[in-house]
C-alpha atoms as one frame of an Amber mdcrd trajectory, in Angstrom:
protein
  24.163   0.075 -20.743  24.565  -3.547 -19.657  27.635  -4.264 -17.535  27.193
  -8.043 -17.167  24.317 -10.460 -17.343  23.416 -13.867 -15.987  20.557 -16.220
 -16.742  18.341 -14.365 -14.252  19.821 -10.876 -14.030  20.989  -7.886 -15.994
  23.498  -5.653 -14.211  23.176  -2.282 -15.889  23.704   1.426 -15.445  21.060
   3.183 -13.382  19.134   5.567 -15.649  17.381   8.881 -15.140  14.071   7.281
 -16.126  11.232   7.845 -13.630  11.024   4.144 -12.678  14.752   3.989 -11.846
  14.702   7.269  -9.925  11.689   6.114  -7.920  13.425   2.833  -7.130  16.663
   4.592  -6.084  14.649   6.705  -3.675  12.680   3.685  -2.427  15.889   1.776
  -1.649  18.055   4.561  -0.238  15.291   6.129   1.880  14.825   2.957   3.946
  16.309   2.704   7.422  16.629  -1.083   7.090  18.977  -0.562   4.109  20.772
   2.624   5.086  21.646   1.684   8.645  24.301  -0.619   7.141  25.691   2.032
   4.775  27.793   4.565   6.632  25.502   4.292   9.615  22.613   5.819   7.685
  24.310   9.124   6.915  23.097   9.124   3.292  19.438   8.409   4.045  17.244
  10.080   1.431  14.263  12.062   2.647  13.046  13.679  -0.603  12.460  11.931
  -3.967  14.386  14.738  -5.716  17.514  13.411  -4.016  17.438  10.343  -6.290
  18.517  12.408  -9.314  21.265  14.038  -7.234  22.498  10.647  -6.016  22.470
   9.240  -9.554  24.526  12.184 -10.788  26.985  11.792  -7.910  27.460   8.116
  -8.842  27.991   9.024 -12.494  30.531  11.711 -11.594  32.389   9.462  -9.128
  32.778   6.544 -11.533  33.179   8.410 -14.855  37.012   8.288 -14.695  36.872
   4.484 -14.637  35.164   4.168 -18.057  32.738   1.445 -16.959  35.245  -0.759
 -15.117  33.982   0.398 -11.725  30.636   1.726 -10.694  27.420   1.329  -8.780
  24.925  -0.427 -11.023  21.316  -1.569 -11.008  20.557  -5.268 -10.518  17.520
  -6.030 -12.680  15.888  -9.462 -12.541  14.796 -10.407 -16.053  11.504 -11.740
 -14.649  10.417  -8.405 -13.157  12.094  -5.697 -15.231  12.396  -3.623 -12.030
  15.698  -2.968 -10.271  16.112  -5.126  -7.177  18.937  -2.979  -5.886  22.547
  -2.080  -6.587  25.839  -3.882  -6.909  29.082  -1.942  -6.717  32.668  -2.566
  -7.660  35.208   0.119  -6.842  38.538   0.947  -5.275  38.138   1.083  -1.499
  38.652   4.566  -0.033  41.658   4.737   2.270  42.166   5.968   5.806  41.027
   9.476   4.867  37.738   8.013   3.631  38.196   9.534   0.175  41.455   8.679
  -1.592  41.104   5.447  -3.587  43.401   2.563  -2.651  44.552  -0.352  -4.803
  42.119  -2.602  -2.908  38.922  -3.380  -4.829  35.547  -3.687  -3.105  32.407
  -5.485  -4.146  29.175  -4.564  -2.396  25.413  -4.758  -2.706  22.378  -2.780
  -1.555  19.012  -4.410  -2.187  15.438  -3.369  -1.597  13.829  -5.475   1.168
  11.317  -6.858  -1.348  14.277  -8.404  -3.169  16.022  -9.974  -0.177  16.328
 -13.738  -0.088  16.275 -14.396  -3.842  20.035 -14.753  -4.366  20.235 -11.585
  -6.457  23.059 -10.010  -4.442  25.190 -13.148  -4.634  24.547 -13.668  -8.338
  25.199 -10.048  -9.321  28.298  -9.764  -7.118  29.710 -13.015  -8.513  29.249
 -11.732 -12.072  30.986  -8.386 -11.473  33.815 -10.038  -9.511  34.419 -12.565
 -12.301  34.492  -9.686 -14.769  37.037  -7.873 -12.587  39.242 -10.952 -12.219
  39.432 -11.094 -16.030  41.304  -7.748 -15.906  44.086  -9.314 -13.824  42.931
  -8.150 -10.395  44.148 -10.741  -7.899  41.729 -10.185  -5.017  38.478  -8.429
  -4.190  37.222  -7.419  -0.746  33.787  -7.073   0.793  33.533  -4.886   3.881
  30.483  -5.191   6.095  29.332  -3.299   9.152  29.442  -5.548  12.228  26.015
  -7.035  12.846  24.966  -7.141   9.193  24.592 -10.898   9.167  22.748 -10.986
   5.833  25.603  -9.276   3.974  28.169 -11.453   5.711  26.195 -14.479   4.496
  26.332 -13.142   0.917  30.116 -12.751   1.198  30.407 -16.345   2.396  28.155
 -17.599  -0.430  30.537 -15.879  -2.837  33.301 -18.069  -1.420  34.970 -15.162
   0.346  37.163 -15.766   3.372  36.502 -13.783   6.546  39.745 -12.080   7.630
  38.369 -10.317  10.705  37.661  -6.710  11.529  39.901  -4.238   9.711  40.195
  -0.458   9.814  42.205   0.102   6.609  39.430   1.870   4.696  36.529   4.287
   5.033  38.310   6.583   7.427  39.243   3.864   9.887  35.737   2.467  10.361
  35.769  -0.998  11.973  34.448  -3.324   9.282  34.068  -7.081   8.979  36.345
  -7.888   6.056  36.113 -10.689   3.533  38.450 -11.460   0.635  38.165 -13.533
  -2.516  41.325 -14.328  -4.444  41.404 -15.086  -8.138  42.148 -18.666  -9.026
  44.567 -19.828 -11.691
């Protein structure tokens, strides 16, 4: 199912098809990706974990009926997922309970870095969210992840410093984008 699309990209649900499962494993088994996501705690080590991860995403976002999720970013030119874009309520101080603060994020395969896919996909899902009346969206980035901070800035987000409001009090570089009009 397509969530949003741009001239270059389709943001869609991840599927259980072999190509998607292989790509999920290829992305989330890489140290260079996972070191920025919870300090690498979810690093995959077995391809069978891709199906488990996909099911966990489906279960987590099912209550939101497509408004929030973690979706595949597929460049039209390649037909292969470049990575993921997410939009979801940020988990609060306990690391689990959703807050009213909405997060946009991105996880791309290294072979897809530097093409503008993260910025383009994130912009599309944020614009879609603003249409629902949401007034602001956050991006939270582990300190040192300069590439993701650059994406947040390209989105027009304002850096508001390190905050510990979410993800169990983790110190995260925080960016915010407010709806206009």
